[in-house]
N, C-alpha and C positions, 0 to 999 in steps of 0.2 A: 777812632773817635770814642769808643767805649772806655778805653784806658784813660783818655784825657778827661772824660766826664767823671770817672771814679776819682781821679786825682783832684779834680776841682771840688767835688763833694767832700773828699777827705780833708781838704784844707779848711772846710767849714766844720766838719764833725770831728770831735775827739770823743770817741765812744768808750767811756770809762764809767759807766753808770754803777756798776757793782750791784748790790742788792737794792731792791726797790720796795716801796711801801704802797699798798693798794689804797683805794679810796676809803676803805673801812679801817685802815691802819695796820693791817697784817702784812708781814714781810713776805717777799717772794713773788708778788704779782707784777705783771708788766702792763703798762699803758704805753703802747708804741708811739703815739703822738706826743705825749708829754716827754717821753724818753728822747725823741728826736728833737723836740724844742730845747731841752736842757743841753743836750750834747752839741747842737748847732751853735748855741750861745756859749759853749765852752764852760758851762757851769759844773761845779762839782757837787751840786745838790742832788739829792735822791728824789725820785718821783714820789709824791705824797698827795694826800687828799686836797691840800691847799692848792697845789699846782694844778691838779685836774679841775678843781672848782673854778680857778681863775681863768683857765682856758675857756670853760663854758660861759663864764660871766663877761669876759672882756675880749676874747679872741675867736669867737665862734665863726666870724666871717672868713678869716684866714684858715681856720681849721676845716671848714666846709670846702674851701677851694683846694686845699692840699690833700685832704683825707676823704672828702665826700660827706654828704648830708647825714649819714648814719655813723659818723665817727664816735659818737657817745656809746654806741653798741659794739664798738671795736670792729665794725664792718667798714672796710676801706675800699673806696672806688674812685676817689678824686685823682688829681694830677699825680699824686705819689702813692696811689693804691697798692701797686706792686711792691714798692719799697716798704711801706708800713706793714703789709701782710707778711713780708719776709722778717721784719723785726718782731712781729707778733709770733711767727713760727719759731723764732729763735728765743722767745721768752726773754728778750732784752739782754741776752748773754753776749758779752763783747766779742769773743772769738767767733761766734756764729754771725753776729750782726756785721762784723767786718767783711763778710762775704756777700752781704746784701748790696745790690746795685740799684742806684736811684733810677737808672734807665734813660733819663732824659735831662736836658738842661732845664726844662720847665719844672721838673720835680726839684732839682737842686736849688733853683731860684725860689720856688715856692716855700721849701723848707727853710732856707737861709734868710730870705728877705721878707717875703709876704707874711710868713707865719712866725718863725722863731724870733727874729730880731725885734719885730714889733710887739710880739706877745711878751717877751722877756722884759721889755720896758714897762709894760702895763702890769706885770706881775712880780715886780722886784721884791716886795715885802713877802709875798707868798713863797717865792723861790728861796729867799733867805731863811724863812721859817722851816724849810725842808732840808736845811743843812749846808747851804752855800757858805763858803768862807770868803 
């Protein structure tokens, strides 16, 4: 079951974030929820302040469901708390994140359907401004 779950999530995630940009515009910082959203949506955009701001403005309900009510503080306890804490511990580095396990179908569904797909539709211009091609 665990292998099947990982394969299912991998079909949604293409983890190739590379370097990221923090909310204040400096390179090298990791926002695991924004990282997961972009990768679930197969975006080649980097995480940047516009993406993080759009999540807060337009996707907070899904963010709370998947990541927990303290997601803005990078404290994850929602449906995908374990997965997002793993991404955080990996500092959004692909080789490390590839080893993170979503753990449940609920997390895979939350990231791919509840949060990422809906949020990317609401944040198209913000994602584009962060380097999507």
